[in-house]
C-alpha positions in Angstrom: 35.6 9.0 0.9 32.2 10.0 -1.0 29.6 7.1 -0.9 28.6 5.8 -4.4 24.8 5.5 -5.1 23.6 3.7 -8.5 20.3 4.3 -9.9 19.7 2.0 -12.7 16.4 2.3 -14.7 15.5 1.0 -18.3 13.4 3.4 -20.4 10.5 1.2 -21.3 8.2 4.2 -21.1 9.3 7.5 -19.3 8.4 6.6 -15.5 11.4 4.6 -14.4 13.5 7.5 -15.9 11.4 10.1 -14.0 11.5 8.7 -10.7 15.4 7.8 -11.3 16.2 11.6 -12.0 13.9 12.7 -9.0 15.8 10.5 -6.8 19.2 11.8 -8.0 18.3 15.5 -8.0 16.9 15.4 -4.4 19.6 13.5 -2.8 22.2 15.7 -4.2 20.4 18.9 -3.0 20.3 17.2 0.5 23.9 15.8 0.4 26.7 17.1 -1.8 29.1 14.6 -0.3 27.2 11.6 -2.4 28.4 10.5 -5.5 25.4 9.4 -7.9 25.0 7.8 -11.3 21.9 7.4 -13.0 22.2 4.9 -15.9 19.8 3.6 -18.5 20.5 -0.2 -18.9 19.0 -0.4 -22.3 22.0 1.6 -23.2 24.3 -1.4 -22.3 22.0 -4.0 -23.8 22.6 -6.1 -26.7 22.3 -3.2 -29.5 19.5 -4.7 -31.8 17.6 -6.8 -29.4 17.5 -4.3 -26.7 16.1 -1.5 -29.0 13.7 -4.2 -30.9 12.4 -5.3 -27.0 11.9 -1.7 -26.1 9.6 -0.9 -29.4 7.8 -4.1 -29.0 6.9 -3.1 -25.2 5.8 0.1 -26.6 3.8 -1.0 -29.3 1.9 -3.6 -27.3 1.3 -0.9 -24.4 -0.2 1.8 -27.2 -1.8 -0.6 -29.9 -2.8 -3.6 -28.3 -3.4 -3.1 -24.6 -5.0 -6.3 -24.3 -2.1 -8.5 -25.5 0.3 -6.5 -23.2 -2.3 -7.1 -20.2 -2.0 -10.7 -21.1 1.5 -11.0 -21.1 1.8 -9.3 -18.0 -0.4 -11.8 -16.0 1.5 -14.8 -17.6 4.4 -13.8 -16.1 3.0 -12.6 -12.7 3.7 -15.7 -10.7 7.1 -17.0 -9.2 8.0 -19.7 -11.9 7.2 -17.7 -15.1 8.6 -14.5 -13.5 11.8 -16.2 -12.6 12.2 -17.7 -16.3 11.2 -14.2 -17.6 13.9 -12.5 -15.6 16.6 -15.1 -16.5 15.8 -14.6 -20.2 15.7 -10.8 -20.0 19.1 -10.8 -18.1 20.7 -12.0 -21.2 20.2 -8.6 -22.6 22.7 -7.2 -20.2 25.0 -9.6 -19.1 27.9 -8.5 -21.3 31.6 -7.2 -20.8 30.7 -3.6 -21.1 27.8 -4.1 -18.3 30.4 -6.1 -15.8 33.0 -3.3 -16.5 30.8 -0.7 -15.6 29.7 -2.4 -12.4 33.3 -3.4 -11.5 34.8 0.1 -11.8 31.8 2.1 -10.2 31.0 -0.6 -7.6 28.2 1.3 -5.7 27.8 1.3 -2.0 24.0 1.5 -2.6 21.9 0.7 -5.6 18.3 2.2 -5.8 16.8 0.4 -8.5 13.5 2.1 -10.4 13.5 -0.9 -12.7 13.4 -4.5 -11.9 16.3 -5.3 -14.1 18.3 -2.9 -11.9 17.5 -5.0 -9.0 18.3 -8.5 -11.0 21.6 -7.2 -12.1 23.2 -6.0 -9.0 22.0 -9.3 -7.3 23.8 -11.0 -10.0 27.0 -9.1 -9.8 27.0 -9.1 -6.0 26.7 -12.9 -6.4 29.8 -13.0 -8.8 31.7 -10.7 -6.3 32.3 -8.0 -8.8 30.2 -5.6 -6.6 29.4 -5.5 -2.9 26.0 -3.1 -3.0 23.1 -2.7 -0.8 20.0 -2.7 -2.7 16.9 -0.8 -2.3 14.0 -1.4 -5.1 11.7 1.2 -5.8 8.4 -0.1 -7.4 7.1 2.7 -9.7 3.5 1.7 -9.9 0.7 1.0 -7.5 1.2 -2.8 -7.8 4.3 -4.9 -7.7 4.5 -7.4 -10.4 6.3 -10.8 -9.6 9.5 -9.1 -11.7 9.8 -6.6 -8.9 10.0 -9.2 -6.3 12.2 -11.9 -7.8 15.1 -10.4 -5.8 13.5 -9.6 -2.5 15.8 -11.9 -0.7 18.9 -9.6 -1.5 16.7 -6.6 -1.3 17.8 -4.4 1.8 14.3 -2.8 1.2 11.3 -2.7 -1.3 9.7 0.8 -1.6 6.2 0.8 -2.5 3.4 3.5 -3.2 0.8 2.5 -0.7 0.3 0.4 2.6 -2.4 -1.7 0.7 0.3 -3.5 -1.0 1.8 -5.1 1.8 -0.3 -7.9 2.5 0.1 -9.2 -1.0 3.9 -8.9 -0.9 4.2 -10.7 2.6 2.0 -13.8 0.7 4.5 -13.9 -1.6 7.5 -14.3 0.8 8.6 -10.8 1.2 9.6 -10.0 5.0 7.0 -7.5 6.2 10.3 -5.6 7.8 11.7 -5.0 4.4 8.5 -3.3 2.9 8.5 0.5 3.1 4.9 2.1 2.1 6.5 5.3 1.5 4.7 6.2 -1.7 6.4 6.5 -4.9 9.3 8.9 -4.4 8.9 12.2 -6.4 10.1 15.6 -5.9 8.9 18.3 -8.1 10.1 21.7 -8.0 9.7 24.8 -10.0 12.4 27.2 -11.1 10.9 29.9 -9.1 8.0 30.5 -6.7 4.7 29.7 -8.6 2.8 32.5 -9.5 -0.7 32.0 -11.0 -1.1 35.7 -12.3 2.1 35.1 -14.2 1.4 31.6 -15.3 -2.3 32.7 -16.6 -0.7 35.4 -18.6 2.0 33.0 -20.0 -1.0 31.0 -21.7 -3.4 34.0 -22.0 -5.9 32.7 -19.7 -8.2 35.0 -17.9 -8.6 32.7 -14.6 -12.5 32.9 -14.7 -12.7 29.1 -16.1 -11.3 25.9 -14.7 -8.2 24.6 -16.1 -7.4 21.3 -17.4 -4.0 20.2 -18.2 -4.0 17.2 -20.8 -1.3 15.0 -21.0 -1.7 13.6 -24.5 1.2 12.8 -26.2 2.2 9.4 -25.6 5.2 7.6 -27.1 6.1 6.0 -30.4 4.0 8.7 -32.3 0.6 7.5 -30.5 -2.7 9.4 -31.1 -4.7 7.6 -28.9 -5.8 10.5 -27.0 -6.9 12.3 -30.2 -10.6 11.3 -29.7 -10.6 12.5 -26.3 -9.5 16.1 -27.0 -11.4 16.2 -30.4 -14.7 15.6 -28.6 -14.0 18.2 -25.8 -13.2 20.7 -28.7 -16.0 19.9 -30.9 -18.6 20.4 -27.8 -16.8 23.8 -27.0 -16.9 23.4 -23.2 -16.7 26.4 -21.0 -13.3 25.5 -20.0 -9.5 26.2 -20.8 -7.0 23.6 -21.7 -3.4 23.0 -22.0 -2.5 20.1 -24.2 0.8 18.7 -23.7 2.4 16.4 -26.7 5.4 16.0 -25.3 7.9 15.0 -27.9 5.1 13.5 -30.1 5.0 16.1 -32.9 2.1 14.1 -34.7 -0.1 14.6 -31.7 0.7 18.1 -31.6 0.0 18.6 -35.1 -3.3 16.9 -35.1 -4.6 19.0 -32.1 -3.4 22.4 -33.7 -5.5 21.3 -36.9 -8.6 20.5 -34.6 -8.1 23.9 -32.9 -8.4 25.6 -36.2 -11.6 23.4 -37.3 -13.2 24.2 -34.0 -12.0 27.7 -33.6 -10.9 26.7 -30.2 -9.6 29.9 -28.6 -9.6 28.1 -25.1 -6.8 25.5 -25.9 -3.1 25.7 -25.8 -0.7 23.1 -27.2 2.9 22.6 -26.2 5.5 20.3 -27.1 7.7 18.8 -24.5 7.2 20.6 -21.0 10.1 21.2 -18.7 7.6 23.1 -16.4 5.6 20.4 -15.5 5.2 21.5 -11.7 4.2 24.6 -12.8 1.6 23.4 -15.0 -0.1 21.2 -12.2 -0.1 24.1 -9.9 -2.2 26.0 -12.5 -4.4 23.2 -13.3 -7.7 22.3 -11.5 -7.8 18.7 -12.8 -5.6 16.7 -15.4 -6.4 14.3 -17.9 -3.7 11.6 -18.4 -3.0 7.9 -18.7 -2.7 6.2 -15.5 1.0 5.8 -15.7 2.8 5.5 -12.0 5.0 8.6 -12.1 2.4 10.9 -14.1 -0.4 10.1 -11.6 1.9 10.5 -8.7 2.7 13.9 -9.8 -1.0 14.8 -9.7 -1.3 13.5 -6.3 1.7 15.2 -5.0 0.1 18.7 -6.2 -3.6 17.2 -5.0 -5.1 17.5 -8.7 -7.8 15.3 -9.4 -7.0 12.9 -12.4 -9.5 11.8 -15.2 -7.6 8.7 -16.7 -7.8 7.7 -20.4 -6.0 5.1 -22.6 -4.8 2.4 -20.0 -2.2 0.2 -21.5 -3.3 -2.8 -19.3 -0.9 -4.4 -16.9 0.5 -2.0 -14.0 -1.8 0.7 -15.4 -4.7 -1.4 -14.4 -3.6 -1.4 -10.9 -2.7 2.3 -11.1 -6.3 3.6 -12.2 -8.0 1.3 -9.6 -5.9 2.7 -6.8 -6.7 6.2 -7.6 -10.5 5.2 -8.3 -10.5 3.3 -4.9 -9.2 6.2 -3.2 -11.7 8.5 -4.7 -8.7 10.8 -6.6 -10.1 10.3 -9.6 -12.1 8.5 -12.5 -11.3 6.4 -15.6 -12.8 6.7 -18.9 -13.1 4.2 -21.7 -14.7 6.5 -24.4 -14.4 10.1 -25.3 -18.1 10.4 -24.8 -17.9 9.4 -21.1 -15.1 11.9 -20.6 -16.9 14.7 -22.3 -19.9 13.9 -20.0 -18.0 14.2 -16.9 -16.1 17.0 -17.9 -19.6 18.9 -18.6 -20.8 17.7 -15.0 -17.5 19.2 -13.5 -18.1 22.6 -15.0 -21.7 22.7 -13.7 -20.8 21.3 -10.1 -17.3 22.3 -8.7 -18.2 20.1 -5.7 -17.0 17.2 -7.7 -13.4 18.4 -8.1 -13.7 19.7 -4.4 -14.5 16.1 -3.0 -11.7 14.5 -4.8 -9.3 17.3 -3.7 -10.2 16.7 -0.2 -9.5 13.0 -0.3 -6.1 13.9 -2.2 -5.6 16.1 0.9 -5.7 12.8 3.1 -2.8 11.3 1.3 0.6 12.2 2.8 3.0 10.2 0.5 4.5 13.8 -0.5 7.2 13.1 1.9 7.9 9.9 0.3 11.4 10.8 -1.2 12.5 12.4 2.2 11.7 9.1 3.8 13.9 7.2 1.1 16.6 9.6 1.6 16.8 8.9 5.5 16.5 5.3 4.9 19.6 5.4 2.5 21.5 7.3 4.8 21.0 5.0 7.3 22.2 2.0 5.1 25.1 3.8 4.0 26.2 4.7 7.5 25.8 1.3 8.7 29.1 -0.7 9.6 
């Protein structure tokens, strides 16, 4: 009989889903005898309130990060975190959710959002399910909401060993904490060929290449001033600007390319070849999201971080700065000035790359898989 694994996430941003899909794809490649389901918990939430909470969260992160950061801090303690968790669970404790958990009844749940951990804990207590639980923290800091269910967690997976001491202080058993790194497993459809990739984007390969993740959600155009400054200054640099599904952002950059006659810039919408792009890049410009920055770390690509949304993204950029994997910029002027320095002095990127080489979290997903197999095989 196949072992059942459930990977719940909540689509507040793209990172939780991205990590869930990485885990699902990797596990199925390793073991065809597993039955795995990934679910977006918001699809089971109260229709109006669920969508409203998603939009409010996105608006705060993109438009008023200072408010988002304040809310993040308010609920980052045991009492307020428990209150927030209990209130949030009212979104999901409905018949359709209960019916799903009862019918699927997973042997193991790997939650890439804390709501998933809370729900399986709730249904286990109600004896609707009998699932073991692993919680995967998808940023480089574990907010209180991630550890609300630490007593029922089999394990808590975190991005770095530096997080262990603070979690132990919160009461989490050190034996339950596994600092594997954030589990991702990017793959290309075929072996990476730099010559072919350069031809695809019509680059000569004689200049540094920057991959600029500038789409954002909810129609955000907060990255536009940064790319505009780079184009206006006509830097000796090739740029691939990824707008994602943000058509407004792509249209604005295409307009800027015409205005500044920027022949060194390519714009694309949704990219299903991120692995190829990161292998082609010499460095990356992006928001400090957990999944995106970890993908850069996987391929050892230095990161210039912009547009922090506060909260967990502050912890993310602090982690990358502390370890000398990248730099953070509050203004387009500061970013432009630093990119100029990079072009003049290749040692800047080389030193960041060397520091990233010391990080061995690229095996995080393999370690997670091995741990899960041990749990599933326990009697």
